[in-house]
DODRENPA-236106 format. One line per 2 residues: their letters; for each residue z, y, x of C-alpha. Coordinates in pm, whole numbers, always signed. Last residue first. Example, Ala and Ser with C-alpha at 12.3 -4.5 7.8 and 13.67 -1.06 7.14 Angstrom:
// DODRENPA-236106
SA = +714/-106/+1367  +780/-450/+1230
***
This chain:
// DODRENPA-236106
VN = -289/+2457/+6709  -453/+2645/+6994
AT = -237/+2925/+7120  -222/+3301/+7088
AK = +90/+3450/+7232  +374/+3653/+7092
EA = +642/+3708/+7353  +640/+4086/+7353
AP = +636/+4094/+6971  +951/+3884/+6947
KL = +899/+3522/+6838  +966/+3366/+6497
PE = +617/+3238/+6432  +348/+3122/+6678
TA = +12/+3294/+6648  -256/+3041/+6561
EV = -609/+2963/+6674  -841/+2719/+6502
PQ = -1074/+2540/+6740  -1433/+2662/+6780
AG = -1767/+2569/+6628  -1635/+2453/+6298
VA = -1639/+2100/+6151  -1391/+1926/+6382
SH = -1196/+2249/+6406  -1127/+2245/+6032
RQ = -994/+1888/+6044  -772/+1960/+6344
AW = -647/+2285/+6191  -566/+2108/+5863
NE = -362/+1845/+6050  -173/+2110/+6246
LA = -104/+2309/+5929  +29/+1996/+5757
TR = +257/+1916/+6051  +395/+2270/+6058
CA = +445/+2266/+5683  +638/+1938/+5685
HD = +846/+2044/+5987  +970/+2365/+5830
LH = +842/+2712/+5910  +1092/+2992/+5849
HL = +1080/+3369/+5875  +702/+3369/+5884
GS = +528/+3695/+5968  +418/+3577/+6314
LD = +219/+3293/+6160  -124/+3458/+6203
LE = -373/+3174/+6165  -714/+3254/+6317
AR = -1023/+3094/+6168  -1379/+3025/+6292
RD = -1621/+2981/+6008  -1806/+2655/+5944
PP = -1560/+2507/+5691  -1562/+2816/+5466
LN = -1200/+2857/+5345  -1105/+2672/+5025
EL = -906/+2418/+5225  -675/+2692/+5348
SD = -590/+2820/+4998  -524/+2474/+4855
LI = -319/+2386/+5165  -84/+2682/+5125
KP = -32/+2631/+4750  +34/+2258/+4793
LR = +284/+2332/+5075  +498/+2568/+4868
LF = +791/+2327/+4820  +733/+2182/+5170
TA = +855/+2508/+5321  +679/+2814/+5464
NG = +915/+3109/+5420  +771/+3460/+5412
TL = +442/+3574/+5561  +117/+3387/+5637
HV = -185/+3589/+5753  -525/+3420/+5774
QL = -783/+3614/+5978  -1138/+3480/+5940
PG = -1312/+3495/+6274  -1568/+3748/+6388
TG = -1809/+3942/+6177  -1779/+4013/+5807
KD = -1427/+4155/+5835  -1276/+3869/+5634
VV = -900/+3899/+5585  -726/+3605/+5414
EL = -372/+3664/+5282  -110/+3395/+5219
KI = +228/+3506/+5085  +529/+3278/+5084
HS = +844/+3265/+4879  +1033/+2945/+4955
AD = +1382/+3088/+4903  +1312/+3118/+4530
WA = +1222/+2748/+4514  +1532/+2645/+4705
AK = +1749/+2862/+4479  +1582/+2717/+4169
VV = +1637/+2362/+4292  +2003/+2439/+4371
AL = +2056/+2596/+4028  +1897/+2293/+3857
AL = +2127/+2059/+4047  +2429/+2271/+3955
GI = +2334/+2269/+3587  +2279/+1892/+3585
LV = +2614/+1845/+3760  +2782/+2065/+3497
GE = +2634/+1854/+3218  +2736/+1533/+3395
FM = +3098/+1644/+3406  +3123/+1786/+3053
NV = +2940/+1520/+2856  +2590/+1423/+2745
AV = +2429/+1626/+2464  +2681/+1911/+2434
IS = +2731/+1942/+2809  +2356/+1912/+2866
VA = +2287/+2186/+2609  +2524/+2426/+2786
TV = +2382/+2350/+3131  +2024/+2382/+3005
VL = +2105/+2719/+2841  +2267/+2866/+3152
IL = +1995/+2733/+3383  +1727/+2884/+3154
AE = +1904/+3220/+3161  +1904/+3207/+3541
GK = +1528/+3146/+3542  +1471/+3426/+3290
YG = +1633/+3680/+3518  +1598/+4036/+3388
RW = +1565/+4031/+3009  +1678/+3671/+2967
LA = +1979/+3734/+3188  +2090/+4031/+2977
AI = +2054/+3836/+2651  +2243/+3535/+2788
QR = +2514/+3761/+2933  +2561/+3935/+2600
FP = +2603/+3610/+2408  +2846/+3456/+2658
IL = +2995/+3177/+2442  +3360/+3143/+2546
KW = +3475/+3394/+2284  +3342/+3163/+2012
GA = +3550/+2879/+2153  +3864/+3095/+2139
HV = +3788/+3185/+1776  +3741/+2817/+1691
LI = +4061/+2749/+1886  +4270/+2988/+1677
GA = +4117/+2846/+1358  +4208/+2493/+1465
LA = +4563/+2614/+1525  +4573/+2748/+1168
PL = +4419/+2422/+1041  +4714/+2234/+1198
PI = +4978/+2415/+993  +5278/+2533/+1199
LA = +5614/+2433/+1050  +5673/+2144/+1293
LA = +5652/+2389/+1585  +5961/+2572/+1462
AP = +6160/+2253/+1512  +6123/+2295/+1889
MA = +6333/+2614/+1876  +6586/+2616/+2161
AA = +6427/+2406/+2434  +6059/+2491/+2375
FL = +6143/+2859/+2315  +6366/+2882/+2623
LL = +6100/+2718/+2839  +5825/+2944/+2701
WV = +6045/+3249/+2770  +6093/+3133/+3130
GH = +5719/+3086/+3174  +5660/+3442/+3049
LV = +5919/+3554/+3304  +5712/+3404/+3588
RS = +5397/+3573/+3458  +5566/+3913/+3443
AK = +5736/+3876/+3782  +5393/+3840/+3950
TK = +5378/+4217/+3984  +5253/+4527/+3802
AG = +5221/+4423/+3438  +5107/+4703/+3205
AS = +5038/+4516/+2879  +4665/+4531/+2949
VN = +4713/+4341/+3275  +4911/+4061/+3110
AS = +4676/+4047/+2811  +4387/+4011/+3057
SR = +4567/+3722/+3225  +4658/+3554/+2897
VI = +4298/+3554/+2773  +4154/+3485/+3123
VA = +4347/+3162/+3162  +4414/+3031/+3513
TM = +4388/+2657/+3490  +4626/+2385/+3394
PL = +4608/+2012/+3332  +4809/+1872/+3039
AG = +5144/+1705/+3090  +5261/+1366/+3222
LL = +5548/+1527/+3411  +5419/+1412/+3751
GC = +5072/+1531/+3647  +5205/+1874/+3555
VT = +5373/+1888/+3898  +5044/+1810/+4074
NG = +4862/+2051/+3844  +5090/+2336/+3944
AG = +5066/+2258/+4314  +4687/+2244/+4290
QA = +4672/+2577/+4108  +4891/+2737/+4376
VM = +4682/+2580/+4654  +4363/+2714/+4497
EK = +4527/+3056/+4466  +4607/+3040/+4836
DY = +4240/+2965/+4914  +4123/+3245/+4688
QT = +4346/+3526/+4805  +4315/+3747/+4498
RP = +4312/+4123/+4548  +4630/+4330/+4550
GD = +4656/+4591/+4273  +4383/+4811/+4126
HL = +4344/+4624/+3798  +4082/+4478/+3562
RD = +3819/+4385/+3820  +4067/+4155/+3993
VA = +4109/+3975/+3660  +3740/+3879/+3656
AA = +3750/+3745/+4012  +4065/+3550/+3930
SF = +3901/+3405/+3620  +3617/+3285/+3840
LS = +3878/+3125/+4063  +4060/+2953/+3779
EA = +3746/+2831/+3598  +3597/+2693/+3920
SA = +3920/+2520/+4017  +3974/+2365/+3673
IL = +3611/+2249/+3665  +3624/+2100/+4014
AF = +3960/+1924/+3989  +3922/+1794/+3634
AV = +3565/+1676/+3699  +3676/+1500/+4018
IT = +3949/+1320/+3824  +3712/+1227/+3540
GW = +3459/+1081/+3784  +3744/+899/+3953
IA = +3848/+728/+3629  +3520/+537/+3605
PT = +3580/+356/+3936  +3886/+173/+3798
AL = +4131/+105/+4084  +4299/+433/+3991
EG = +4404/+262/+3666  +4684/+94/+3863
FA = +4854/+433/+3882  +4893/+420/+3503
DA = +5036/+69/+3518  +5289/+178/+3781
GP = +5425/+452/+3560  +5318/+809/+3491
PQ = +5608/+1050/+3433  +5685/+1078/+3060
IV = +5782/+1420/+2929  +5720/+1386/+2555
GL = +6076/+1302/+2451  +6233/+1569/+2668
LG = +6049/+1845/+2483  +6099/+1708/+2134
EV = +5864/+1483/+1934  +5715/+1734/+1689
EV = +5410/+1667/+1474  +5222/+1988/+1390
TA = +5141/+2040/+1023  +4895/+1885/+780
VP = +4799/+2081/+468  +4904/+2040/+106
LS = +5007/+2402/+35  +5365/+2462/-72
LA = +5274/+2822/-166  +5554/+2984/+31
LT = +5547/+2725/+311  +5171/+2736/+367
AV = +5159/+3114/+332  +5442/+3159/+584
TA = +5273/+2925/+832  +4936/+3096/+795
LV = +5101/+3437/+842  +5282/+3314/+1155
VA = +4964/+3159/+1298  +4762/+3476/+1235
AL = +5029/+3702/+1382  +5046/+3487/+1695
AG = +4668/+3495/+1741  +4656/+3871/+1677
PV = +4909/+3951/+1947  +5198/+4173/+1826
SQ = +5163/+4513/+1995  +4851/+4532/+1780
AA = +5059/+4667/+1491  +5151/+4978/+1688
KP = +4790/+5013/+1804  +4673/+5066/+1448
LK = +4474/+4776/+1294  +4111/+4702/+1385
KW = +4209/+4441/+1646  +4383/+4239/+1376
LV = +4053/+4196/+1192  +3925/+3918/+1421
VV = +4255/+3731/+1450  +4325/+3767/+1077
AI = +3977/+3642/+982  +4009/+3340/+1211
TG = +4341/+3247/+1049  +4193/+3289/+702
AG = +3911/+3051/+793  +4161/+2788/+910
IA = +4380/+2827/+600  +4070/+2812/+378
LS = +3957/+2492/+550  +4293/+2330/+475
TL = +4269/+2432/+110  +3910/+2309/+88
AE = +4009/+1977/+246  +4299/+1937/+6
TS = +4082/+2016/-296  +3822/+1761/-189
GL = +3456/+1753/-296  +3359/+2072/-116
AD = +3511/+1932/+204  +3274/+1631/+197
AF = +2971/+1862/+173  +3109/+2074/+457
AG = +3147/+1762/+670  +2793/+1647/+584
PL = +2651/+1981/+699  +2866/+1964/+1019
GT = +2752/+1617/+1126  +2471/+1742/+1349
IK = +2716/+1951/+1551  +2991/+1693/+1594
GV = +2742/+1413/+1655  +2574/+1613/+1931
GT = +2911/+1663/+2099  +2998/+1297/+2069
EP = +3299/+1128/+1907  +3255/+1241/+1546
AK = +3536/+1456/+1400  +3790/+1321/+1150
LG = +3850/+1559/+860  +4141/+1792/+784
AA = +3907/+2081/+710  +4032/+2286/+1004
AY = +4017/+1974/+1221  +3651/+1922/+1130
VQ = +3577/+2285/+1217  +3772/+2223/+1537
GA = +3513/+1982/+1672  +3213/+2209/+1618
II = +3388/+2514/+1761  +3523/+2324/+2062
VL = +3184/+2163/+2135  +3006/+2499/+2120
GI = +3268/+2669/+2336  +3253/+2396/+2598
GC = +2877/+2433/+2618  +2906/+2810/+2653
LM = +3180/+2781/+2914  +2966/+2545/+3120
GE = +2662/+2767/+3076  +2862/+3066/+3198
VV = +2974/+2864/+3500  +2620/+2741/+3568
SV = +2478/+3092/+3527  +2739/+3230/+3765
SI = +2594/+3005/+4032  +2870/+2865/+4250
AR = +2910/+3070/+4568  +3248/+3206/+4461
FW = +3368/+2847/+4474  +3323/+2875/+4848
RG = +3637/+3088/+4880  +3850/+2798/+4763
VK = +3728/+2552/+5027  +3985/+2673/+5276
LF = +4080/+2319/+5390  +4434/+2386/+5267
GM = +4297/+2492/+4929  +4060/+2199/+4900
AL = +4344/+1960/+4985  +4572/+2122/+4728
QL = +4295/+2100/+4469  +4249/+1731/+4546
VG = +4625/+1681/+4506  +4607/+1852/+4168
AV = +4324/+1625/+4058  +4539/+1329/+4166
LV = +4828/+1449/+3949  +4607/+1543/+3650
IV = +4448/+1198/+3643  +4782/+1025/+3697
GL = +4943/+1225/+3413  +4655/+1145/+3176
TG = +4711/+771/+3229  +4992/+750/+2973
VG = +4793/+956/+2722  +4519/+692/+2709
FE = +4223/+606/+2933  +3916/+660/+2715
SV = +4045/+875/+2429  +4283/+1066/+2659
AE = +4001/+1135/+2905  +3761/+1248/+2631
FV = +4028/+1478/+2485  +4097/+1619/+2831
IV = +3724/+1682/+2888  +3689/+1870/+2560
TL = +4007/+2073/+2589  +3942/+2188/+2946
GA = +3794/+2528/+2853  +4063/+2583/+2592
AP = +4307/+2624/+2877  +4656/+2489/+2941
GS = +4849/+2740/+3154  +4803/+2998/+3426
VQ = +4847/+3376/+3434  +4665/+3603/+3683
LS = +4857/+3915/+3784  +4940/+3852/+4151
SG = +4665/+3612/+4254  +4728/+3382/+4549
PM = +5093/+3350/+4640  +5325/+3115/+4451
LG = +5590/+3223/+4201  +5353/+3218/+3903
TL = +5233/+2868/+3992  +5589/+2740/+3955
IG = +5724/+2956/+3670  +5428/+3042/+3451
GV = +5196/+2749/+3511  +5488/+2505/+3494
IG = +5605/+2656/+3164  +5253/+2667/+3021
TV = +5198/+2303/+3117  +5522/+2207/+2944
LG = +5422/+2413/+2638  +5097/+2219/+2608
LE = +5292/+1897/+2644  +5508/+2005/+2349
AP = +5212/+1984/+2110  +5179/+1608/+2161
VG = +4838/+1497/+2294  +4492/+1473/+2135
SA = +4333/+1759/+2328  +4305/+1969/+2010
VA = +4681/+1936/+1959  +4752/+2038/+2318
VG = +4510/+2331/+2309  +4664/+2460/+1987
VC = +5022/+2436/+2111  +4954/+2619/+2436
LP = +4730/+2872/+2258  +4984/+2945/+1984
VA = +5263/+3005/+2238  +5062/+3184/+2508
VL = +4988/+3513/+2330  +5355/+3564/+2241
FV = +5457/+3476/+2598  +5196/+3715/+2740
VI = +5335/+3999/+2528  +5694/+3921/+2626
SA = +5596/+3903/+2994  +5432/+4246/+2971
LF = +5757/+4399/+2850  +5950/+4248/+3141
DQ = +5682/+4341/+3395  +5680/+4704/+3285
RL = +6061/+4724/+3295  +6090/+4545/+3628
HP = +5835/+4766/+3806  +6080/+4933/+4043
FK = +6244/+4604/+4139  +6486/+4687/+4421
SL = +6549/+5040/+4290  +6562/+4911/+3934
VT = +6830/+4659/+4029  +7035/+4925/+4208
VM = +7009/+5163/+3912  +7131/+4888/+3683
***
């Protein structure tokens, strides 16, 4: 024992942390799978692969991977459109794309994605999850679209009020949420058991003890649900529509994982994440999940923060948590059949609520209204359209805003009464600010000589240069002397006055 501890000095801390992460992971793995429209065991398979395979690979030492609530919406849409059999191919190819991005060192560039877009993505996902899982908590069928889910909530509540079974199911879901929220107010000794697990166990016990008429998880067995994609599933790759889903899986899973890594790095003082290696690790995990026909994986901030809080020191904790998931799935699959579905819906409603960045929205609105607008537009687009197109709309808006912000220009006219008008341009002269520049220049007296001082420009694009030349020609045709300009981007010693 002494020898083992000397070789693995943090074994005790990692072992205890792995138990905590395992207890957090079980209800989330099952809940995400059920909400995604696939057998509950597939969520455990993804958790096992994320723990053991991805956990062993280099990248991030304390980050834990598995099925994530953030991908629930897009997975459900993919399963509805292409079927469970094709899900494995989608995840497999997405994993290969992640591997390619990792080997090409694209991972680090994900840190350049606007935080507002990512927060907006999570916000939109959270809203759709909450709306959809309210129907599941009441035992009702949810509408297909995000807008339909939200606008249909009043009618769903009205239907629930007229059904004893629906009210009972809804009460189980609401009780689960209440336990999760209030669990954090209990003494620390009680909080050693994760609130989500405690809530599911209490809901299960109440359902069994009172013989409540609520739906429970359907169990097929671990080996029964593992179905590698066949030739027909690979044939779907000839369908252009499937590639949009594949790209969405790869990009969204990568962004969520790497942003989670950045957040986890702020929680501990250990080794920092190597982003390209973490991308490879995520790609390897998703490739294997695809071969097994399982759910896609990402790094999950809930499990990762639980891992750090529990005192984990090395990657051993996340690997062990995968081992415990494997033992649970193999030895106690029947236990899943006892879990009431509204309890899992309650867990996901709480998870969706946590995805909505209320504080970040308020902070952005106070200091950066443009970023807050991007966040809100991204979230609304995801709800109104779909995940992939909503994120693309957010990214496009972020790029436009960045281009606009980079085009700051200041135009100042100095009139000393005698001599030429001095026009000073500073900043970045791009086509985006061309109307402003030309409006100011065309308001100058046409019969006064003018000097353009362009030495303060950091950038002058072709459109602006051409427009300035045309204005100078027109102004010179009216004035007595040609317009003079100081060329931009030259050292002081080389500055020369030249006719435009």
